[in-house]
N, C-alpha and C positions, 0 to 999 in steps of 0.2 A: 463223469456223467454231466451232461448239460441240462440244467433245469430251466424250464420256461419261466419268464417273468410274468407275473399276473398283473394285468392292467385293466382298470375299469374307467370308462369315460362316462361321466354324468353330464348329460347335455340334452340336445333335441333329437338324439338317436343317430345311429350309424347305418347308412345304406350300403350294404356290402356288395351291391352290384355296380358301384361306381369307383372311379379312380383306381388307385392301387391300395385298396383297403385290405387289412389283414382278415384272416378267417375269424369270423365272430363265433366264439365258443358259446356264449350266452347272449341273447338279444332280448332284453326285457323292457317292457313299458310299465311305468308305475303312474297311475292317475290317482285322483283323490279317493277313489272308492276301491280299487283293486289292483292286482298285479297280473300281467299276462305276457306270454311270449309272443314276439312279432316276427314277421318276415321283413328283412331290410328293404325290400322293394316297395313296401307300403309307406316308406318315408319320403319326405320331399327330396327332390333331385339333388340339390346342393346344400344339405344341412351342415351347420357348423360342426356337429359331431363327426360327420363323415370326413370333412376336411382335416380335422384334428387326428382322426384315426389313420388317415393316409400319411400324414406327416410322421406320426409315431412309427408306422410300419416301415417308412423309408429308412429310418435309422436303426430299428431293431430287427427288421426282417421277420423271419419265422420263429424267433426265439420268444414269442409271447403267447400267453393264454389270455385272450381278449374278451372282455365283457362290455356290452353296451347297455347302459341304464338310461332309458329315455324318461326324464322327469320334467322336461320343459315342453310346453305346448308348441307345436310346429309353427303356428301363425303368430302368436303373441310373444313367444320366447320367454314365457313366464311359468313359474312353478310355485310350489309352496313348501314350507318346512315339513309338513306331514309327508309329502312325497319323498323328501330327502331322508327322513327318519325311517 
């Protein structure tokens, strides 16, 4: 039985509408006050997280359960420890 590898990218989000990104099983945004699910198309066109997800997908193909945790602000690329915790 082939189990999927669980991968989480903590970054500025993954836009699943671009490049060769994997299927995003959970797409979560964490800001200073709350947690919410987001649609990948709400993210910047070429976010760092999207590029990283495409690279991961290139090597692992469909053998992954993919989670995007957006903890960095899209413009400033900054976050804080509370968002990470």
